[in-house]
Phi, psi and omega in degrees: 000313181303307182305320179298324186288323176294317180301319183288323187270333181305313177296321175301317181295315183294328181291327182291322182292322189260347187292322187295327182265001180283114184266149178288143187298136178278174179292166183292121178294348179276353180253131181298332180284353182271005186258144177298330183220136179222118183240140175293149180237132173258104180292157163297171181286149185092175179237184178096206186278129178225162177264154172225120171265122187299134171286166184296327182300318179291320175302316180290333182278350182298141178247009182229133185294333180268010178063026180279000178263047174242137183215156165230117187253154171264184188288343177269003183078019179266146177282134179275154173303135189217129178240149173249126181276136164289167177305320181295320185280327181290333178222134173293108183240154181218132184244132179213152176287150176232151176305133186229131182235141172282136180254115181263146185199178183288158183290334180279008176070033177282006177299328187271010183273153186294339182270017183251135180231134177285132175235130178280113193294313188258007175082350182247008174076024182269325182230138182240134173233151175263127186239144182164174181292332179294341179274350186298126173065020176253141186286143186264139171221161177283120184240358185194170168234137180257124182257120179278094181251021186294335183275353190285128182269330183263157176299149180262127182256341183197157177229123180252131186257138166259092191225154166265134180240148174291131182299135173078012189226115178294138177239129182263119181254130182249132179255130179220154180236149185201147182254000181227007175064017171233316178264116189241145176254124178292134172249319184188164168219164185205137171267131170240142187222133178237099182301148181305321186259025180235157178281334180224163174298157178281144174074180180285142177271042182242139172257106174286142175236148183283047174068052185270127177292117183241018178298132179079005191231159173258151171243125190245124180253108181235163186220176193273018170096008177301137181284146177087020173260126178224124177255115178279314183202173176211154180230150179238145180251121184251156179219160185285347180209167178292146182281161174288126181291159173301153187259119182261128180239129178283165181235164176215154178100347179290149186214141177294135165282310173219171175304341184251004184210133175228118181250147176206159179235139179261143176306154180297145183150191175304128177283145176294149174275342180197159180236128175261134183244122182240129177299132173268351179213158187288079184259011169073218185261120177231112167295136185223156171229146182248131175237162185212153172195169184258334177211172188282349176281337183277152168290162172283137181250130179285125182251334182178175179217166171184185181229120182277123177233152176298325179260035180292130188297324186276007180089007181156176187266135182261126180236114178290142183269016172062029180066022180279163179245037176290153178242342173251136188229155176227110181265128190230123173272151179304127182297339179280003177244171178282355175079195180278131173272347174209157191293121179295157174281137177245137179224131179267129172252125182250142172296140178298144181240120175251129177251157172239125188230137173270105189271075180249011186258206182256117181294160003278160183256149185226126171277123183238145187209139173102075171202108191301329186281348182295145169242164189292129184233021187294144169258169179285149177307317186294337182279333176273319182231102182308152181294334184282000177269196175292153171308158177307319183287351177260353178289144177308157182250125173270152185235127176268121191266144170217142185277347186212158177290150180290144174289168177299135182283121180291126173248143186266126170301127178280127176293148177305168183310119183237116188286347182259069174283173180301310175301309183298319177296321178297319179292320180293320178301314183291326181285323180290317178301315180298319177300319172298319181293319176289327178295313180300323182291317186297322178294322179295316188295319181298313179297321179295319177294323179293328179288326178298311190276354185281136181292000000 
């Protein structure tokens, strides 16, 4: 009887353990019609290797975080040879140091007033002071770094700082250019954050620039007067052409849990490179921190920090996600403030993705994206485009066509930590079922022994 009970319950127990996580099979990755999105591609003139910069629709349609569910099919439904270019391969870049000088100015941040001019004090560029009426009788502190970029021939796409930051305090760095050290043009800004319990700052210590020509100009990196900021040196990255900008996708569906906390889940797919937070109501200055995780069993990981302001130049505060592949996020406003009075607007920014395809099939061609069953099929760049040809950024550009802009990406409000998630509930059910089965077997065994010893 006991063995029959084990045999009867074991299949049910196994089904209970595995059934919750078993997904329905996806379509055949070799078939174009098994992908969530299909866009026509118009190749450039000629055949051979060409570049494809993914449109926003394709990035949103991806169902794998590694982007392996991307394909290009020809008119016969055959997959074209495909390579994925890194940022370094998509653009011919060069990184080099530039002379960097400290700029001293008043503690009240008068550096940005119109009557202040930076002057190279000794004529040799060794010491830099900010001069102007606003400086008279004012205590001097280091407020900026001056980078001498006048000799650079190619556009600058990034500045990397070797800097010390105050622990636990977000610092907003602003990049501006000038040819006369008086009139400055805003280029970009970036928040850097060094947690108190971390060895290094979160995220990249790089300020991305939109391919600015800086020949004959200076670059100024300034901040808002926070104590403890020191820039020891800087490097600039140049490229032969302006970089492809990040792709911004609006979201819908987010809702505040409390005035100080907003949780949301992203659909599976390519993780964003950054999240832009914009106030939906006049809430003033709000320091925020962004956390991420993949499921409720994991602890929250601090990804970055920033200060959301109504007057942000880029339409909101941008927080890098530190290259993480998390799908659940928590945005937390500083408890020293009143928090958000309305749910802020969230915008996801994706790093551009450039593919290299050999258009040697039969037209028409189709870009396909979105299939969980797809596996990686990337070839090496040299296999698609030989090294004796033009550099990748010099190859022709094919265009994936779409008739409309992508809709706002729906994000799911994440419920607070719930111990009874699907996986955990299945494990508890299996444990209870196993306990009940063992208890039933023990009772049967005791009864059998009692019957054997009965006179």
